[in-house]
Structures are given as C-alpha cells and as structure tokens.
C-alpha positions in Angstrom: -31.0 79.6 54.0 -28.9 82.4 53.1 -26.1 80.1 52.1 -28.9 78.3 49.6 -29.3 81.1 47.9 -26.0 82.0 47.7 -24.9 79.0 46.2 -28.0 78.9 43.6 -26.8 82.5 42.4 -23.3 81.2 41.6 -24.3 78.4 40.0 -27.4 80.2 37.8 -24.5 82.9 36.4 -22.2 80.2 35.9 -24.6 77.9 33.8 -25.9 80.5 31.5 -23.7 81.2 28.9 -24.8 83.9 27.1 -27.2 86.6 27.9 -29.5 87.3 25.0 -29.4 91.3 24.1 -32.9 91.5 23.5 -35.6 89.0 24.8 -37.9 88.4 21.8 -41.0 88.4 24.0 -40.6 92.2 24.8 -41.0 92.5 20.4 -43.8 90.2 20.3 -45.4 92.4 23.1 -44.8 95.8 21.5 -46.4 94.7 18.3 -49.4 93.3 20.1 -49.6 96.9 21.6 -49.6 98.5 18.5 -52.1 96.2 16.9 -54.4 96.9 19.9 -54.0 100.3 20.0 -54.8 100.3 16.2 -58.4 98.1 16.9 -59.1 100.0 19.5 -62.8 101.2 19.4 -65.5 102.2 22.1 -69.1 100.9 21.8 -71.7 103.0 22.2 -72.0 101.8 26.1 -69.0 102.5 27.0 -68.8 105.9 25.2 -72.4 106.6 27.3 -70.6 105.8 30.9 -68.1 108.0 30.6 -70.2 111.0 29.6 -72.5 109.5 32.8 -68.9 109.6 34.8 -68.1 113.4 33.0 -71.1 114.4 34.0 -72.1 112.8 37.9 -72.0 115.5 40.2 -73.7 113.6 43.0 -77.0 113.2 41.7 -78.4 111.8 39.0 -79.1 114.9 37.1 -77.7 114.7 33.5 -77.3 110.8 33.6 -77.9 109.1 30.2 -79.4 105.9 29.9 -77.1 102.7 28.9 -78.1 101.4 25.8 -78.5 97.4 26.2 -76.7 95.3 24.0 -78.6 92.9 21.8 
C-alpha cells in the first residue's frame, strides 16, 4: 500500500505541468460571500428567536411568542 502511494505521488507530481497561482474557485466563493453578506436580512421570526435565547434564564418568563409565517 505504501509503495502504491509513493508511485502515485511521483506520477502525479510529474504529470502536472504548471500549478496555477490562484485558484479561480476561490474568487467565485469570495464574490458569493460578499453578495450573501449584503443581502442577508433577518426575518421577524428569527429576530424573536434570538431575543428569546438572550432572555432565557431557565424558566418561561420573558419569552415571546414566535410569529408564524404565512
């Protein structure tokens, strides 16, 4: 198994002619992240859930009802 891995590594190393400096996939991912951050908005139910998490003290006091989506 080890010999096979060494041979595969050596063959793979010599078959690649040029290693690209920057992978184009990373550029696409960066653009999508920027786009998602700009378009990210919390709906009313999510905001209420986050407030409930902050207000939780082990009892049901101070918890708000989560609005149902229509």
